[in-house]
C-alpha beads as a LAMMPS data file, in Angstrom:
LAMMPS data file: protein, C-alpha beads

113 atoms
112 bonds

1 atom types
1 bond types

-500.0 500.0 xlo xhi
-500.0 500.0 ylo yhi
-500.0 500.0 zlo zhi

Masses

1 110.0

Atoms # bond

1 1 1 89.708 255.471 -431.801
2 1 1 88.250 252.958 -434.140
3 1 1 89.893 250.090 -432.438
4 1 1 89.340 250.860 -429.389
5 1 1 85.250 251.477 -430.057
6 1 1 85.635 247.602 -431.971
7 1 1 87.401 246.369 -428.801
8 1 1 85.194 248.064 -426.360
9 1 1 82.269 245.886 -427.979
10 1 1 84.203 242.968 -427.378
11 1 1 84.185 243.732 -424.291
12 1 1 81.218 244.188 -423.631
13 1 1 80.172 241.494 -424.900
14 1 1 82.317 239.802 -422.895
15 1 1 81.531 241.571 -419.613
16 1 1 77.191 240.317 -420.535
17 1 1 77.989 237.502 -420.721
18 1 1 80.412 236.900 -417.279
19 1 1 76.867 238.746 -415.479
20 1 1 74.582 236.255 -417.173
21 1 1 76.810 233.549 -415.756
22 1 1 77.227 234.395 -412.068
23 1 1 73.212 235.189 -412.995
24 1 1 72.509 231.878 -413.688
25 1 1 75.118 230.442 -412.023
26 1 1 75.717 227.788 -414.735
27 1 1 78.775 225.987 -414.775
28 1 1 80.842 227.766 -418.069
29 1 1 82.979 229.726 -418.270
30 1 1 81.572 233.675 -418.911
31 1 1 84.223 233.951 -421.653
32 1 1 82.134 231.195 -423.780
33 1 1 78.703 232.832 -422.901
34 1 1 80.268 235.527 -424.562
35 1 1 81.453 234.562 -427.664
36 1 1 77.934 232.830 -427.769
37 1 1 76.533 235.784 -427.159
38 1 1 78.551 237.627 -430.213
39 1 1 78.239 234.331 -432.585
40 1 1 74.141 234.854 -432.276
41 1 1 74.855 238.338 -432.423
42 1 1 76.903 238.109 -435.958
43 1 1 74.182 236.015 -436.892
44 1 1 71.088 237.392 -436.606
45 1 1 72.618 240.906 -437.631
46 1 1 72.574 242.303 -434.690
47 1 1 76.488 243.191 -434.607
48 1 1 78.152 243.932 -437.927
49 1 1 81.104 242.287 -438.784
50 1 1 82.957 245.490 -439.662
51 1 1 81.906 246.683 -436.336
52 1 1 84.649 244.084 -435.208
53 1 1 86.573 242.982 -437.830
54 1 1 90.134 245.123 -437.483
55 1 1 90.286 244.222 -433.796
56 1 1 88.981 240.540 -434.498
57 1 1 91.948 240.322 -437.171
58 1 1 94.724 241.891 -434.556
59 1 1 94.026 239.928 -431.392
60 1 1 94.209 237.001 -434.231
61 1 1 97.656 237.977 -435.345
62 1 1 98.466 238.614 -432.221
63 1 1 96.858 234.774 -430.522
64 1 1 100.075 233.068 -429.620
65 1 1 101.059 236.286 -426.870
66 1 1 98.344 235.171 -424.806
67 1 1 99.167 231.667 -424.346
68 1 1 102.352 232.885 -422.995
69 1 1 101.363 233.459 -419.383
70 1 1 99.239 229.738 -419.413
71 1 1 102.800 228.568 -420.305
72 1 1 104.192 229.416 -417.026
73 1 1 101.096 228.842 -415.675
74 1 1 102.121 225.680 -416.098
75 1 1 106.123 225.583 -415.659
76 1 1 104.935 226.965 -411.896
77 1 1 102.916 224.163 -411.163
78 1 1 105.475 221.250 -412.613
79 1 1 105.679 219.469 -408.792
80 1 1 102.085 218.935 -409.821
81 1 1 101.435 218.433 -413.199
82 1 1 104.381 215.987 -412.744
83 1 1 102.851 213.566 -410.861
84 1 1 100.061 212.309 -413.351
85 1 1 101.267 213.859 -416.443
86 1 1 101.190 210.085 -418.162
87 1 1 96.553 210.707 -418.056
88 1 1 97.221 214.447 -419.514
89 1 1 98.827 213.187 -422.850
90 1 1 96.423 210.702 -423.137
91 1 1 93.612 212.971 -422.565
92 1 1 95.192 215.582 -425.203
93 1 1 95.963 212.561 -427.877
94 1 1 92.480 210.980 -427.090
95 1 1 90.956 214.886 -427.391
96 1 1 92.740 215.969 -430.603
97 1 1 91.886 212.768 -432.256
98 1 1 88.329 213.946 -431.640
99 1 1 88.348 217.228 -432.628
100 1 1 90.774 216.013 -436.477
101 1 1 87.954 213.993 -436.582
102 1 1 84.638 216.119 -435.858
103 1 1 86.063 218.481 -437.879
104 1 1 86.748 215.918 -440.565
105 1 1 83.602 214.722 -440.824
106 1 1 81.869 218.584 -440.650
107 1 1 84.113 219.580 -443.611
108 1 1 82.286 216.837 -445.232
109 1 1 79.307 217.633 -445.243
110 1 1 79.768 221.087 -445.932
111 1 1 81.625 220.189 -449.334
112 1 1 78.360 217.720 -449.650
113 1 1 75.539 220.906 -449.935

Bonds

1 1 1 2
2 1 2 3
3 1 3 4
4 1 4 5
5 1 5 6
6 1 6 7
7 1 7 8
8 1 8 9
9 1 9 10
10 1 10 11
11 1 11 12
12 1 12 13
13 1 13 14
14 1 14 15
15 1 15 16
16 1 16 17
17 1 17 18
18 1 18 19
19 1 19 20
20 1 20 21
21 1 21 22
22 1 22 23
23 1 23 24
24 1 24 25
25 1 25 26
26 1 26 27
27 1 27 28
28 1 28 29
29 1 29 30
30 1 30 31
31 1 31 32
32 1 32 33
33 1 33 34
34 1 34 35
35 1 35 36
36 1 36 37
37 1 37 38
38 1 38 39
39 1 39 40
40 1 40 41
41 1 41 42
42 1 42 43
43 1 43 44
44 1 44 45
45 1 45 46
46 1 46 47
47 1 47 48
48 1 48 49
49 1 49 50
50 1 50 51
51 1 51 52
52 1 52 53
53 1 53 54
54 1 54 55
55 1 55 56
56 1 56 57
57 1 57 58
58 1 58 59
59 1 59 60
60 1 60 61
61 1 61 62
62 1 62 63
63 1 63 64
64 1 64 65
65 1 65 66
66 1 66 67
67 1 67 68
68 1 68 69
69 1 69 70
70 1 70 71
71 1 71 72
72 1 72 73
73 1 73 74
74 1 74 75
75 1 75 76
76 1 76 77
77 1 77 78
78 1 78 79
79 1 79 80
80 1 80 81
81 1 81 82
82 1 82 83
83 1 83 84
84 1 84 85
85 1 85 86
86 1 86 87
87 1 87 88
88 1 88 89
89 1 89 90
90 1 90 91
91 1 91 92
92 1 92 93
93 1 93 94
94 1 94 95
95 1 95 96
96 1 96 97
97 1 97 98
98 1 98 99
99 1 99 100
100 1 100 101
101 1 101 102
102 1 102 103
103 1 103 104
104 1 104 105
105 1 105 106
106 1 106 107
107 1 107 108
108 1 108 109
109 1 109 110
110 1 110 111
111 1 111 112
112 1 112 113
Protein backbone atom coordinates (compact mmCIF):
# COMPACT_ATOMS: atom_id res chain seq x y z
CA UNK A 1 0.00 0.00 0.00
CA UNK A 2 2.93 2.30 0.79
CA UNK A 3 4.38 1.95 -2.71
CA UNK A 4 1.00 2.64 -4.31
CA UNK A 5 0.63 5.84 -2.28
CA UNK A 6 4.15 6.94 -3.23
CA UNK A 7 3.50 6.16 -6.89
CA UNK A 8 0.25 8.14 -6.69
CA UNK A 9 2.14 11.18 -5.38
CA UNK A 10 4.60 11.06 -8.28
CA UNK A 11 1.78 10.44 -10.78
CA UNK A 12 -0.21 13.41 -9.50
CA UNK A 13 2.82 15.67 -9.84
CA UNK A 14 3.40 14.43 -13.41
CA UNK A 15 -0.28 15.04 -14.16
CA UNK A 16 0.02 18.58 -12.79
CA UNK A 17 2.97 19.10 -15.12
CA UNK A 18 0.83 18.02 -18.07
CA UNK A 19 -1.99 20.33 -16.97
CA UNK A 20 0.40 23.27 -16.67
CA UNK A 21 1.85 22.51 -20.11
CA UNK A 22 -1.55 22.38 -21.75
CA UNK A 23 -2.84 25.51 -20.00
CA UNK A 24 0.23 27.60 -20.77
CA UNK A 25 0.81 26.10 -24.20
CA UNK A 26 4.58 25.98 -23.76
CA UNK A 27 6.87 23.69 -25.72
CA UNK A 28 8.32 21.99 -22.63
CA UNK A 29 7.09 18.41 -22.09
CA UNK A 30 4.70 17.96 -19.19
CA UNK A 31 6.86 15.32 -17.53
CA UNK A 32 9.78 17.78 -17.40
CA UNK A 33 7.53 20.38 -15.79
CA UNK A 34 6.42 17.67 -13.36
CA UNK A 35 10.03 16.89 -12.45
CA UNK A 36 10.67 20.59 -11.84
CA UNK A 37 7.55 20.73 -9.64
CA UNK A 38 8.79 17.68 -7.72
CA UNK A 39 12.23 19.27 -7.23
CA UNK A 40 10.69 22.51 -5.99
CA UNK A 41 8.35 20.58 -3.68
CA UNK A 42 11.24 18.60 -2.23
CA UNK A 43 13.48 21.66 -1.80
CA UNK A 44 10.73 23.70 -0.13
CA UNK A 45 9.70 20.86 2.16
CA UNK A 46 6.21 20.60 0.70
CA UNK A 47 6.88 16.93 0.01
CA UNK A 48 9.17 15.04 2.35
CA UNK A 49 11.71 12.70 0.76
CA UNK A 50 10.39 9.81 2.85
CA UNK A 51 7.03 10.10 1.06
CA UNK A 52 8.53 9.06 -2.30
CA UNK A 53 11.86 7.45 -1.41
CA UNK A 54 10.89 3.77 -1.77
CA UNK A 55 9.13 4.09 -5.13
CA UNK A 56 11.91 6.33 -6.45
CA UNK A 57 14.51 3.70 -5.57
CA UNK A 58 12.35 0.99 -7.16
CA UNK A 59 11.92 2.99 -10.38
CA UNK A 60 15.64 3.81 -10.57
CA UNK A 61 16.56 0.15 -9.98
CA UNK A 62 14.35 -0.84 -12.92
CA UNK A 63 15.23 2.11 -15.18
CA UNK A 64 16.62 0.00 -18.07
CA UNK A 65 13.16 -1.47 -18.67
CA UNK A 66 11.86 2.00 -19.52
CA UNK A 67 14.29 2.24 -22.45
CA UNK A 68 13.00 -0.91 -24.18
CA UNK A 69 10.06 0.83 -25.93
CA UNK A 70 12.38 3.58 -27.19
CA UNK A 71 14.80 0.98 -28.56
CA UNK A 72 12.01 -0.89 -30.30
CA UNK A 73 10.79 2.40 -31.76
CA UNK A 74 14.26 3.09 -33.15
CA UNK A 75 14.43 -0.35 -34.74
CA UNK A 76 11.02 0.22 -36.31
CA UNK A 77 12.24 3.55 -37.74
CA UNK A 78 15.49 2.31 -39.30
CA UNK A 79 14.40 3.39 -42.77
CA UNK A 80 14.05 6.99 -41.59
CA UNK A 81 17.22 6.97 -39.50
CA UNK A 82 19.51 5.44 -42.13
CA UNK A 83 19.37 8.61 -44.23
CA UNK A 84 20.65 10.90 -41.47
CA UNK A 85 22.61 8.63 -39.12
CA UNK A 86 25.78 10.74 -39.47
CA UNK A 87 24.01 13.80 -38.07
CA UNK A 88 22.53 11.78 -35.23
CA UNK A 89 25.94 10.39 -34.26
CA UNK A 90 27.47 13.88 -34.46
CA UNK A 91 24.75 15.32 -32.22
CA UNK A 92 25.20 12.47 -29.73
CA UNK A 93 28.98 12.98 -29.57
CA UNK A 94 28.74 16.76 -29.20
CA UNK A 95 25.99 16.61 -26.57
CA UNK A 96 27.92 13.96 -24.63
CA UNK A 97 31.02 16.17 -24.58
CA UNK A 98 28.96 19.16 -23.44
CA UNK A 99 27.29 17.15 -20.66
CA UNK A 100 30.64 15.76 -19.47
CA UNK A 101 32.19 19.25 -19.44
CA UNK A 102 29.30 20.83 -17.56
CA UNK A 103 29.22 17.94 -15.09
CA UNK A 104 32.95 18.24 -14.38
CA UNK A 105 32.68 22.02 -13.92
CA UNK A 106 29.73 21.57 -11.56
CA UNK A 107 31.57 18.96 -9.50
CA UNK A 108 34.64 21.21 -9.25
CA UNK A 109 32.48 24.12 -8.09
CA UNK A 110 30.83 21.97 -5.42
CA UNK A 111 34.20 20.64 -4.21
CA UNK A 112 35.49 24.21 -3.79
CA UNK A 113 32.52 25.30 -1.69
